[in-house]
C-alpha positions in Angstrom: -0.1 0.0 0.0 1.2 3.4 -0.8 0.3 6.3 1.7 0.8 9.4 -0.3 -2.8 9.9 -1.3 -4.5 7.3 0.8 -4.2 3.6 1.2 -3.6 2.1 -2.7 -2.1 -1.0 -3.8 1.5 -0.7 -5.1 1.7 -2.1 -8.8 4.8 -0.9 -9.8 8.3 -2.6 -10.1 11.0 -2.8 -7.6 14.5 -2.8 -8.5 17.6 -3.4 -5.9 20.9 -2.5 -6.6 23.8 -4.4 -5.0 27.5 -4.6 -5.2 30.8 -6.0 -3.6 29.9 -4.0 -0.4 26.5 -5.2 0.1 26.6 -7.2 3.1 24.4 -8.2 6.2 20.9 -7.3 6.2 20.9 -5.8 2.7 22.3 -8.9 1.2 19.7 -10.8 3.1 16.7 -8.6 1.6 18.3 -8.8 -1.8 18.1 -12.8 -1.3 14.5 -12.9 -0.1 13.6 -10.6 -2.9 15.3 -12.6 -5.6 14.0 -16.1 -4.2 10.2 -14.9 -4.0 10.3 -12.7 -7.2 9.7 -9.7 -5.7 12.3 -7.3 -7.3 14.9 -7.4 -9.9 18.3 -7.6 -8.4 21.0 -5.0 -10.5 24.7 -5.0 -10.0 27.7 -6.7 -9.2 28.2 -10.0 -7.2 27.8 -9.2 -3.7 30.5 -10.4 -0.9 28.7 -13.7 -0.3 29.1 -13.5 3.5 26.5 -13.1 6.0 26.6 -11.9 9.9 28.5 -15.1 11.5 30.3 -16.4 8.4 33.7 -16.4 7.2 
């Protein structure tokens, strides 16, 4: 829902930009969005580590 002009459904497209500096929560959000086909992921390969990972 959007809030600018009252509650309305959002039918736009979402694009997430990532690069080698994308880590932690932003990496998890990008992975979730990609797995569930909620957004298009654009950019270079991410660092590939999650918190607690090596």
